[in-house]
Structure formats: structure tokens, C-alpha cells
N, C-alpha and C positions, 0 to 999 in steps of 0.2 A: 236949409238947416241953419240955425243960428250959430254965430261965431262962438258963443258961450256954451254950446251944447257939444259934449264929446260923446260920440257914439262908437261903441266897440261891438263887433259882431262875434258872438260866442256860439259854439256848437251846442253847449249846455251852459245855461246861466249859472254863475257861481252859487247862488242860493239853492238852485235845484241840485247841484252837485253836493253841497253840504247836506241837504236833506236826504239824498240817497246814501251818503256815508253814514248819517245818523241811523237810517233804517237798517243798513247792513250791520252796524255795530249792535243794534238792539236785537236783531235776529240772531246774531252770534251769541249774545248773552242768553237769549231764550233757549237756543239749542243746547248750550252748556247746562242750563237748568233742567231741561227735559231729560237729558242724558244722565243727570245726577252726577256730573263730574265734580271732583273736589281736589283739594290739595292746594298748597301754597302757591304753586305756579299758576294754576288756573285762576285762583282768586286774585292774584296780583294782576293777571291779564285782564280780568273783568273790571277790576278797579281802575286800571290804566285806561281801558276803553271808556269807562264812565267819566273819568277825568277829561278825556279828549272830547267826549260828547258835551259835557258841561262847558268846556272852553269854546267849542264851536257854536253852541247856542248863545253864549254870551257875546261872542264876536259878531256873528252874522245875523242873528235874529233879535238880539237886544241892541245891536248897533255899537257895541263897545270897541270895535276895531277903528272907530273914528274919533275916539275921545283920548284925553291925556292918559299917560301911563299910570298915574296915581289911581284912577278909577278902575283900570284894568287889573292892577296889582291887588286892589281890595277884593275884586271878584275872584281872581285866581287864588288868593290866599284863603278865601272862604271855601272854594272847591277843594283845595288841598287839605284844609282842616277836616271837612266832612269825609272825604275819602280816607284820610289818615285815621280818623276815629272809627270808621267802618272796618278798616284793616286791623286796627288794634282790637276791636271787639271780636273779630274773627279769630285773631291769634289767641285771645283769652279762652275762646271756646275750644281750642285745640289742646289745651293743657288739661 
């Protein structure tokens, strides 16, 4: 093994773990939709899980966890804007 190569043995690789978490959060959202659950608490939970999923995709699959904070903040701001607008649209529908 080269002196420049760092090898870490994982039980489950980090990208596999992230993928499994993404699948679980998606299944959770699907089940909530199939059960036709609603209410502000449920929607807030779904929006939070969507925000987490977006952050995980940006960090691990787009590779943003290795770039400067400026680029990460741009992506996180976009995610917050989109989920915030979805939440706002939902709250308008409640009135």
C-alpha cells in the first residue's frame, strides 16, 4: 500500500449508509401520503425530511462536503427557499 493511500475499513460504506437513509426517508414520505395523513406537524416533518434528503444528496452525491462553505451555503439556501415556499403554499391552502 502506498504511503499516500489512506484505507479505512467500514462495515457499511458512508455512501451506502446515506443511500439507505434516503430510501428510509422516502418510504416514510410515501407511507404518510398513502395513509393520507395531514396537518401542520406531519407536513413540517415531511418538509424537514425533504430538507435533510436534499442536504445529504448535495453533500455526498454532488460532493459538496469537500468544497468551500460559500458553495455549500448557496445550495443550502436554495434548499431552504424551496422547502419554505412549499410550506408557505401549504399554509395558504389551509386558510
